[in-house]
N, C-alpha and C positions, 0 to 999 in steps of 0.2 A: 381714189385718193392719189395725190401726187407727192413727189419727192423733189425737194430743191437741191440742185447740183452745184449752184454757184452762179454768179453773174446773171441773175434774173432768169435762169433756165430751170424749168421743172419738167419732170417726166411723169407719166402715169405709172403707178407702181405695178399695175397689171402687165405692163410691157417690158418690165425689167427681167432679163435673163440671168444676169450676174453682175455683182459688184466686186471689183478686183483691186488689190493693192498693187500699185505700180512697181514698187521696189521688189517685192517678193515674186510676183507673177512674171515679170519680164526677165527673170533669170533663165526661163525656158526659151529655147530657140523657137519652139512651136508658137508660143505666145507672141514673141517678137515678130515672127513671120505673119501671124494673123493681124497684128496691129499695122504692120507695113502694108499688107494687102488691102486692109480696110481704108487706110489713108490714101493709097493709090487709086482706089475706086470711088473716092469721095464720100465715104461713109462716116468719117470722123468729124466730130464737132468739138472744137476746143473751147471749153467754157472757163478756161483758166488764163489769167494773165501772170500767174506766178508758177513756181515749180509744180508740176503735176504730181499728185499723190495717189490718184486712183483713176480707174476707168470703168464705165458702166456700159454694158451691152444691152441694147433694147431692140425688140422686134415689135412693130406696130401691128394692128389688125389686118393691114394689107400685106404683111409679110416683109416690109422694108426694115432692114437692119441699120441701126445707128449706134456708133460707139462714141460716147461722151467722155472727154478727158477733163478731170476736175482737180482743183487744188484742195478739195476737202478729202480728208482721209476716208478710207473704206470703212473703218470702224465707226466713224461719225455718221456716215451715210447709212450704214446698217442700223445704227441706233435710231436715227431720225425716221427711218422707214418702218421701224417696229419689227424688223426681221429677226431680232435677237430675243424676242419675248419667248419665254418658256424654255429656252436653251439652258442647259447646265454644263458646267465644266466637268471633265472626267479626270 
């Protein structure tokens, strides 16, 4: 099954390593460094023409890492992908 990230881009759900909120996760210098290194090495695909709200890290079957920048919020992507089913608030 696939997940729509925006701008006609979909990814296979089995390849998703993580879905991250751009505002909260980029507070960490480690995350900013990771995104910078991914961009520098050509692993970033920007599927947003608007302000980015999330990024999705994927690794395909061949081991290639791709980081997708999306204008869709991480909460919406998690709901679309069905990743929140069965989770309860504490």
